[in-house]
PAPAVO-480046 format. One record per residue (C-alpha): x, z negated, y; residue number from 1. Coordinates in nm, 4 decimals. Layout:
% residues N
+----------+----------+----------+-----+
:        X :        Z :        Y :   i :
+----------+----------+----------+-----+
:        X :        Z :        Y : NUM :
...
+----------+----------+----------+-----+
//
This chain:
% residues 327
+----------+----------+----------+-----+
:        X :        Z :        Y :   i :
+----------+----------+----------+-----+
:  -3.7859 :  10.0763 :   3.6710 :   1 :
:  -3.9475 :   9.7962 :   3.8714 :   2 :
:  -3.8559 :   9.4485 :   3.7637 :   3 :
:  -4.1088 :   9.2391 :   3.5715 :   4 :
:  -4.2441 :   8.9631 :   3.7927 :   5 :
:  -4.2604 :   8.6384 :   3.5961 :   6 :
:  -4.4198 :   8.3038 :   3.6693 :   7 :
:  -4.3464 :   7.9782 :   3.4894 :   8 :
:  -4.5854 :   7.6850 :   3.4515 :   9 :
:  -4.4208 :   7.3540 :   3.3629 :  10 :
:  -4.0779 :   7.4536 :   3.4850 :  11 :
:  -3.9242 :   7.1054 :   3.4984 :  12 :
:  -3.9059 :   7.0354 :   3.1224 :  13 :
:  -3.6588 :   7.1418 :   2.8547 :  14 :
:  -3.8292 :   7.4713 :   2.7647 :  15 :
:  -3.8891 :   7.5483 :   3.1335 :  16 :
:  -3.5220 :   7.4901 :   3.2069 :  17 :
:  -3.4136 :   7.7171 :   2.9244 :  18 :
:  -3.6610 :   7.9823 :   3.0403 :  19 :
:  -3.5078 :   7.9693 :   3.3883 :  20 :
:  -3.1533 :   7.9870 :   3.2544 :  21 :
:  -3.2415 :   8.3088 :   3.0686 :  22 :
:  -3.4597 :   8.4756 :   3.3316 :  23 :
:  -3.2232 :   8.4074 :   3.6241 :  24 :
:  -2.9772 :   8.6381 :   3.4459 :  25 :
:  -3.2255 :   8.8812 :   3.2874 :  26 :
:  -3.1570 :   9.2359 :   3.4146 :  27 :
:  -3.5255 :   9.3365 :   3.4142 :  28 :
:  -3.6958 :   9.0240 :   3.5497 :  29 :
:  -3.7654 :   8.8734 :   3.8904 :  30 :
:  -3.8791 :   8.5101 :   3.8873 :  31 :
:  -4.1803 :   8.5086 :   4.1204 :  32 :
:  -4.2488 :   8.1350 :   4.1085 :  33 :
:  -4.1873 :   7.8187 :   3.9077 :  34 :
:  -4.4737 :   7.5716 :   3.9078 :  35 :
:  -4.4261 :   7.1973 :   3.8715 :  36 :
:  -4.6781 :   6.9617 :   4.0291 :  37 :
:  -4.4403 :   6.6655 :   4.0087 :  38 :
:  -4.1495 :   6.8541 :   4.1689 :  39 :
:  -4.3214 :   7.0818 :   4.4201 :  40 :
:  -4.0917 :   7.1467 :   4.7167 :  41 :
:  -3.7765 :   7.0419 :   4.5330 :  42 :
:  -3.4946 :   7.2833 :   4.4604 :  43 :
:  -3.4958 :   7.3977 :   4.0986 :  44 :
:  -3.1219 :   7.3303 :   4.0877 :  45 :
:  -3.1846 :   6.9656 :   4.1812 :  46 :
:  -3.3771 :   6.9238 :   3.8550 :  47 :
:  -3.1914 :   7.1735 :   3.6370 :  48 :
:  -2.8441 :   7.1018 :   3.7689 :  49 :
:  -2.6866 :   7.3654 :   3.5427 :  50 :
:  -2.8473 :   7.6235 :   3.7762 :  51 :
:  -2.6561 :   7.5157 :   4.0889 :  52 :
:  -2.5244 :   7.8359 :   4.2454 :  53 :
:  -2.7559 :   8.0543 :   4.0348 :  54 :
:  -3.0837 :   8.0226 :   4.2265 :  55 :
:  -3.2179 :   7.8899 :   4.5555 :  56 :
:  -3.5782 :   7.8867 :   4.4341 :  57 :
:  -3.7935 :   7.5790 :   4.4829 :  58 :
:  -4.0738 :   7.4488 :   4.2642 :  59 :
:  -4.4249 :   7.5230 :   4.3916 :  60 :
:  -4.7623 :   7.3640 :   4.3293 :  61 :
:  -4.9727 :   7.6803 :   4.3630 :  62 :
:  -5.0176 :   7.9630 :   4.1110 :  63 :
:  -4.9717 :   8.3068 :   4.2705 :  64 :
:  -5.1423 :   8.5881 :   4.0776 :  65 :
:  -4.9128 :   8.8713 :   4.1874 :  66 :
:  -4.7154 :   8.8650 :   3.8627 :  67 :
:  -4.6878 :   9.0586 :   3.5370 :  68 :
:  -4.6298 :   8.7754 :   3.2901 :  69 :
:  -4.6937 :   8.4016 :   3.2885 :  70 :
:  -4.4977 :   8.1610 :   3.0676 :  71 :
:  -4.6773 :   7.8364 :   2.9824 :  72 :
:  -4.4002 :   7.5810 :   2.9202 :  73 :
:  -4.6404 :   7.2900 :   2.8848 :  74 :
:  -4.7159 :   7.0243 :   2.6251 :  75 :
:  -4.9432 :   7.0642 :   2.3259 :  76 :
:  -5.3055 :   7.0596 :   2.4341 :  77 :
:  -5.2131 :   7.1280 :   2.7977 :  78 :
:  -5.2102 :   7.5088 :   2.7788 :  79 :
:  -5.5788 :   7.5275 :   2.6896 :  80 :
:  -5.6614 :   7.2746 :   2.9635 :  81 :
:  -5.4544 :   7.4698 :   3.2148 :  82 :
:  -5.6286 :   7.8003 :   3.1422 :  83 :
:  -5.9692 :   7.6341 :   3.1553 :  84 :
:  -5.8906 :   7.4900 :   3.4989 :  85 :
:  -5.6974 :   7.7909 :   3.6365 :  86 :
:  -5.8475 :   8.1352 :   3.5619 :  87 :
:  -5.5640 :   8.3874 :   3.5323 :  88 :
:  -5.6104 :   8.7544 :   3.6196 :  89 :
:  -5.6777 :   8.9423 :   3.2966 :  90 :
:  -5.4036 :   9.1950 :   3.3796 :  91 :
:  -5.1393 :   8.9194 :   3.3582 :  92 :
:  -4.9817 :   8.8790 :   3.0155 :  93 :
:  -4.9515 :   8.5193 :   2.8932 :  94 :
:  -4.6860 :   8.3745 :   2.6632 :  95 :
:  -4.7722 :   8.0194 :   2.5602 :  96 :
:  -4.5039 :   7.7898 :   2.4189 :  97 :
:  -4.7436 :   7.5133 :   2.3103 :  98 :
:  -4.9216 :   7.4993 :   1.9749 :  99 :
:  -5.2655 :   7.5528 :   2.1304 : 100 :
:  -5.3253 :   7.9123 :   2.0134 : 101 :
:  -5.0982 :   7.9531 :   1.7095 : 102 :
:  -5.3536 :   7.9131 :   1.4312 : 103 :
:  -5.6057 :   8.1894 :   1.3542 : 104 :
:  -5.9056 :   7.9673 :   1.4207 : 105 :
:  -5.7714 :   7.8759 :   1.7663 : 106 :
:  -5.6204 :   8.2104 :   1.8682 : 107 :
:  -5.9071 :   8.3149 :   2.0983 : 108 :
:  -5.9677 :   8.1625 :   2.4396 : 109 :
:  -6.2534 :   8.3052 :   2.6444 : 110 :
:  -6.1656 :   8.6777 :   2.6625 : 111 :
:  -5.8028 :   8.6346 :   2.5578 : 112 :
:  -5.6763 :   8.6951 :   2.2045 : 113 :
:  -5.3371 :   8.5412 :   2.1251 : 114 :
:  -5.1021 :   8.7089 :   1.8757 : 115 :
:  -4.8663 :   8.4854 :   1.6766 : 116 :
:  -4.5276 :   8.5651 :   1.8280 : 117 :
:  -4.2747 :   8.5661 :   1.5466 : 118 :
:  -4.1054 :   8.9083 :   1.5841 : 119 :
:  -3.9696 :   8.9037 :   1.2292 : 120 :
:  -4.3321 :   8.8874 :   1.1115 : 121 :
:  -4.5470 :   9.0548 :   1.3795 : 122 :
:  -4.3190 :   9.2801 :   1.5850 : 123 :
:  -4.5633 :   9.5747 :   1.6038 : 124 :
:  -4.8563 :   9.3503 :   1.6988 : 125 :
:  -4.6441 :   9.1828 :   1.9661 : 126 :
:  -4.5568 :   9.5181 :   2.1227 : 127 :
:  -4.9239 :   9.5879 :   2.1978 : 128 :
:  -5.0313 :   9.2281 :   2.2644 : 129 :
:  -5.1526 :   9.0934 :   2.5981 : 130 :
:  -5.1146 :   8.7281 :   2.5001 : 131 :
:  -4.8650 :   8.5552 :   2.2735 : 132 :
:  -4.8714 :   8.2197 :   2.0963 : 133 :
:  -4.5012 :   8.1396 :   2.0635 : 134 :
:  -4.4166 :   7.9794 :   1.7258 : 135 :
:  -4.3038 :   7.6213 :   1.6801 : 136 :
:  -3.9336 :   7.5441 :   1.6385 : 137 :
:  -3.9491 :   7.3979 :   1.2853 : 138 :
:  -4.1964 :   7.6728 :   1.1928 : 139 :
:  -3.9609 :   7.9470 :   1.3125 : 140 :
:  -3.6605 :   7.8098 :   1.1263 : 141 :
:  -3.8470 :   7.7534 :   0.7993 : 142 :
:  -4.0358 :   8.0829 :   0.8065 : 143 :
:  -3.7169 :   8.2817 :   0.8587 : 144 :
:  -3.5874 :   8.1245 :   0.5386 : 145 :
:  -3.8980 :   8.2180 :   0.3382 : 146 :
:  -4.0505 :   8.5381 :   0.4810 : 147 :
:  -3.8428 :   8.7817 :   0.2696 : 148 :
:  -3.9601 :   8.6136 :  -0.0504 : 149 :
:  -4.3247 :   8.6100 :   0.0606 : 150 :
:  -4.3050 :   8.9784 :   0.1543 : 151 :
:  -4.2194 :   9.0532 :  -0.2105 : 152 :
:  -4.4782 :   8.8092 :  -0.3485 : 153 :
:  -4.2032 :   8.5917 :  -0.4938 : 154 :
:  -4.2986 :   8.2383 :  -0.3847 : 155 :
:  -4.4422 :   8.1410 :  -0.7212 : 156 :
:  -4.3187 :   7.7820 :  -0.7420 : 157 :
:  -4.3488 :   7.4929 :  -0.5000 : 158 :
:  -4.0964 :   7.4930 :  -0.2163 : 159 :
:  -3.8931 :   7.1857 :  -0.1216 : 160 :
:  -3.7841 :   7.1722 :   0.2446 : 161 :
:  -3.5627 :   6.9204 :   0.4236 : 162 :
:  -3.5110 :   7.0034 :   0.7914 : 163 :
:  -3.3335 :   6.8152 :   1.0705 : 164 :
:  -3.3907 :   6.8732 :   1.4422 : 165 :
:  -3.2078 :   6.7729 :   1.7577 : 166 :
:  -3.3527 :   6.5309 :   2.0112 : 167 :
:  -3.4672 :   6.8038 :   2.2533 : 168 :
:  -3.7302 :   6.9019 :   1.9964 : 169 :
:  -3.9310 :   6.5975 :   2.1038 : 170 :
:  -3.9550 :   6.7160 :   2.4655 : 171 :
:  -3.8517 :   6.5396 :   2.7842 : 172 :
:  -4.1068 :   6.2566 :   2.7850 : 173 :
:  -3.9539 :   5.9249 :   2.6863 : 174 :
:  -4.0494 :   5.7479 :   2.3658 : 175 :
:  -3.8943 :   5.4783 :   2.1505 : 176 :
:  -3.7373 :   5.7441 :   1.9263 : 177 :
:  -3.5886 :   5.9539 :   2.2091 : 178 :
:  -3.3757 :   5.6885 :   2.3798 : 179 :
:  -3.0004 :   5.7390 :   2.3327 : 180 :
:  -2.9468 :   5.3847 :   2.2040 : 181 :
:  -3.1944 :   5.4459 :   1.9210 : 182 :
:  -3.1182 :   5.8087 :   1.8425 : 183 :
:  -2.7378 :   5.7952 :   1.8549 : 184 :
:  -2.5637 :   5.7231 :   1.5219 : 185 :
:  -2.9055 :   5.7232 :   1.3579 : 186 :
:  -3.1181 :   5.9333 :   1.1230 : 187 :
:  -3.4889 :   5.9034 :   1.0463 : 188 :
:  -3.7724 :   6.0828 :   0.8711 : 189 :
:  -4.1111 :   6.1391 :   1.0334 : 190 :
:  -4.4419 :   6.3043 :   0.9394 : 191 :
:  -4.3247 :   6.3543 :   0.5797 : 192 :
:  -4.5401 :   6.6164 :   0.4014 : 193 :
:  -4.7772 :   6.6233 :   0.7032 : 194 :
:  -4.5952 :   6.7910 :   0.9932 : 195 :
:  -4.8255 :   7.0035 :   1.2102 : 196 :
:  -4.6024 :   7.3112 :   1.1787 : 197 :
:  -4.6959 :   7.3384 :   0.8101 : 198 :
:  -5.0248 :   7.5022 :   0.9110 : 199 :
:  -4.8674 :   7.7937 :   1.0955 : 200 :
:  -4.5993 :   7.8336 :   0.8281 : 201 :
:  -4.8690 :   7.8603 :   0.5600 : 202 :
:  -5.0706 :   8.1136 :   0.7606 : 203 :
:  -4.7656 :   8.3369 :   0.8047 : 204 :
:  -4.6657 :   8.3216 :   0.4391 : 205 :
:  -5.0243 :   8.3994 :   0.3341 : 206 :
:  -5.0198 :   8.7002 :   0.5678 : 207 :
:  -4.7381 :   8.8446 :   0.3552 : 208 :
:  -4.8343 :   8.6955 :   0.0184 : 209 :
:  -5.2158 :   8.6533 :   0.0059 : 210 :
:  -5.1993 :   8.5097 :  -0.3463 : 211 :
:  -4.9758 :   8.2217 :  -0.2359 : 212 :
:  -5.1000 :   7.8879 :  -0.3691 : 213 :
:  -4.7791 :   7.6903 :  -0.4062 : 214 :
:  -4.7184 :   7.3662 :  -0.2181 : 215 :
:  -4.4674 :   7.3434 :   0.0676 : 216 :
:  -4.3031 :   7.0001 :   0.0509 : 217 :
:  -4.1658 :   6.9474 :   0.4022 : 218 :
:  -3.9560 :   6.6441 :   0.5012 : 219 :
:  -3.8691 :   6.6561 :   0.8760 : 220 :
:  -3.5806 :   6.4492 :   1.0112 : 221 :
:  -3.4622 :   6.3434 :   1.3569 : 222 :
:  -3.0919 :   6.4140 :   1.3979 : 223 :
:  -2.8424 :   6.2359 :   1.6237 : 224 :
:  -2.7595 :   6.5526 :   1.8188 : 225 :
:  -2.9171 :   6.7362 :   2.1106 : 226 :
:  -3.0006 :   7.0908 :   1.9996 : 227 :
:  -3.0559 :   7.2871 :   1.6837 : 228 :
:  -3.2457 :   7.2827 :   1.3547 : 229 :
:  -3.1053 :   7.3114 :   1.0046 : 230 :
:  -3.3549 :   7.3658 :   0.7240 : 231 :
:  -3.2418 :   7.3339 :   0.3617 : 232 :
:  -3.4930 :   7.4730 :   0.1100 : 233 :
:  -3.5094 :   7.5481 :  -0.2598 : 234 :
:  -3.7519 :   7.6777 :  -0.5213 : 235 :
:  -3.7407 :   7.7888 :  -0.8827 : 236 :
:  -3.7033 :   8.1642 :  -0.9325 : 237 :
:  -3.5855 :   8.4190 :  -1.1880 : 238 :
:  -3.4125 :   8.6238 :  -0.9187 : 239 :
:  -3.0391 :   8.6679 :  -0.9481 : 240 :
:  -2.8316 :   8.5908 :  -0.6415 : 241 :
:  -2.7592 :   8.9626 :  -0.5959 : 242 :
:  -3.1307 :   9.0490 :  -0.6111 : 243 :
:  -3.2177 :   8.7760 :  -0.3615 : 244 :
:  -2.9345 :   8.8802 :  -0.1303 : 245 :
:  -3.0607 :   9.2381 :  -0.1298 : 246 :
:  -3.4177 :   9.1260 :  -0.0543 : 247 :
:  -3.3060 :   8.9176 :   0.2440 : 248 :
:  -3.0686 :   9.1764 :   0.3861 : 249 :
:  -3.3291 :   9.4518 :   0.3541 : 250 :
:  -3.5988 :   9.2406 :   0.5225 : 251 :
:  -3.3832 :   9.1530 :   0.8244 : 252 :
:  -3.1933 :   9.4821 :   0.8559 : 253 :
:  -3.3995 :   9.5941 :   1.1571 : 254 :
:  -3.4186 :   9.2549 :   1.3299 : 255 :
:  -3.1404 :   9.2027 :   1.5853 : 256 :
:  -3.1407 :   8.8220 :   1.5985 : 257 :
:  -3.1722 :   8.7175 :   1.2335 : 258 :
:  -2.8678 :   8.7631 :   1.0120 : 259 :
:  -2.7926 :   8.6874 :   0.6477 : 260 :
:  -2.4534 :   8.5230 :   0.6015 : 261 :
:  -2.2722 :   8.5330 :   0.2685 : 262 :
:  -2.0717 :   8.2289 :   0.3811 : 263 :
:  -2.2089 :   7.8783 :   0.4331 : 264 :
:  -2.3435 :   7.8212 :   0.7843 : 265 :
:  -2.3462 :   7.5397 :   1.0406 : 266 :
:  -2.5433 :   7.4670 :   1.3572 : 267 :
:  -2.2630 :   7.5388 :   1.6037 : 268 :
:  -2.2874 :   7.9059 :   1.5075 : 269 :
:  -2.6326 :   7.9341 :   1.6693 : 270 :
:  -2.6551 :   7.6610 :   1.9342 : 271 :
:  -2.6932 :   7.8195 :   2.2797 : 272 :
:  -2.8073 :   8.1513 :   2.1283 : 273 :
:  -3.1281 :   8.3248 :   2.0215 : 274 :
:  -2.9801 :   8.3918 :   1.6774 : 275 :
:  -3.1029 :   8.2712 :   1.3411 : 276 :
:  -2.8678 :   8.2608 :   1.0440 : 277 :
:  -2.9777 :   8.2447 :   0.6821 : 278 :
:  -2.7577 :   8.1715 :   0.3814 : 279 :
:  -2.8688 :   8.1738 :   0.0176 : 280 :
:  -2.7157 :   8.0448 :  -0.3039 : 281 :
:  -2.8240 :   8.0305 :  -0.6685 : 282 :
:  -2.7888 :   7.7028 :  -0.8581 : 283 :
:  -2.9152 :   7.7340 :  -1.2130 : 284 :
:  -3.2792 :   7.8414 :  -1.1850 : 285 :
:  -3.3043 :   7.7366 :  -0.8213 : 286 :
:  -3.2664 :   7.9561 :  -0.5159 : 287 :
:  -3.1189 :   7.7482 :  -0.2333 : 288 :
:  -3.1823 :   7.8680 :   0.1246 : 289 :
:  -3.0279 :   7.7392 :   0.4475 : 290 :
:  -3.1757 :   7.8513 :   0.7799 : 291 :
:  -3.0494 :   7.7544 :   1.1271 : 292 :
:  -3.1640 :   7.8113 :   1.4862 : 293 :
:  -3.1340 :   7.6598 :   1.8327 : 294 :
:  -3.4707 :   7.4858 :   1.8736 : 295 :
:  -3.4840 :   7.5509 :   2.2506 : 296 :
:  -3.3943 :   7.9209 :   2.2261 : 297 :
:  -3.4974 :   8.1000 :   1.9059 : 298 :
:  -3.7315 :   7.8052 :   1.8511 : 299 :
:  -3.8878 :   7.8237 :   2.1991 : 300 :
:  -3.7795 :   7.9884 :   2.5253 : 301 :
:  -3.5440 :   8.2506 :   2.3821 : 302 :
:  -3.8077 :   8.3726 :   2.1397 : 303 :
:  -4.0616 :   8.3774 :   2.4252 : 304 :
:  -3.8331 :   8.6106 :   2.6224 : 305 :
:  -3.7753 :   8.8184 :   2.3085 : 306 :
:  -4.1540 :   8.8553 :   2.2871 : 307 :
:  -4.1729 :   8.9491 :   2.6555 : 308 :
:  -3.9110 :   9.2202 :   2.5975 : 309 :
:  -4.1193 :   9.3657 :   2.3153 : 310 :
:  -4.4447 :   9.3464 :   2.5152 : 311 :
:  -4.2966 :   9.5369 :   2.8102 : 312 :
:  -4.1076 :   9.7981 :   2.6065 : 313 :
:  -3.7622 :   9.6628 :   2.6898 : 314 :
:  -3.4613 :   9.6406 :   2.4618 : 315 :
:  -3.5455 :   9.3484 :   2.2337 : 316 :
:  -3.2136 :   9.1783 :   2.3064 : 317 :
:  -3.2288 :   9.2145 :   2.6881 : 318 :
:  -3.1121 :   8.8978 :   2.8619 : 319 :
:  -3.0522 :   8.7249 :   2.5285 : 320 :
:  -2.6975 :   8.8208 :   2.4316 : 321 :
:  -2.5754 :   8.4628 :   2.4432 : 322 :
:  -2.2611 :   8.3391 :   2.2735 : 323 :
:  -2.2609 :   8.0237 :   2.0646 : 324 :
:  -2.0626 :   7.7241 :   2.1894 : 325 :
:  -1.8661 :   7.6991 :   1.8671 : 326 :
:  -1.6336 :   7.4188 :   1.9757 : 327 :
+----------+----------+----------+-----+
//
């Protein structure tokens, strides 16, 4: 079979770098071009130095249309602006990593309809989709902890969520909270109860449990580490641990990247991989759920490639069998 020709917009950032790292080694993909207006003419390996010896490609400023799929690795708000300024051939599939098209009310742009790209929720829709809105990193991690309950209509009490993300979740642009001297040996809370990913989480849960009316209490935290998200959640339920375990294992039995662990989990088990691990416990009347992902892979570029695999009829795991850096 002919290789899929892929283009990347915004190739100089964190998600662009991760996309390159995956696609350079993907057995079914040829990278046609990597666009970066600020780095046009520079070797990709001069910016993403981990790719020295892996590619001789250079960044370009133009946008060739002789491709099969276009990845938009741009900031929030920039994907819509890019498509408005740069008409893309309608035969080219688009996978957008920003938040611009994730919500139902924003999922249509001109003649393009974007499908919410969480495979554990919308795998069949993704397979026939022409355009994908890749989920947010916090949203992916939290949803994977709650989808099995919603699918059974079992979120009947408010959910309490505390989730901590690595510094790469904030992107490459500098800010007062991304400098090493501030972030290192530090911990802080931001956007308590108001994080933007709550909207897409709620839409997904309502898709499975239309009667859902319970509040999601979400406290996001900035961690003093580079990659990964750990979400700790709990809610009141009458389920026994065995019943809950069966519900989770049944829900994820056909999904190759999400696994239910009977042992406690930690971030190093998923960092550098496209895996998600979920662990559940019962404490009195509370069901306690831990969910972990790598925010740049399952929370961004890895999931985008997983969606591409599904869209083009490839093995879902193609190019994504990455081992965790456990020590």
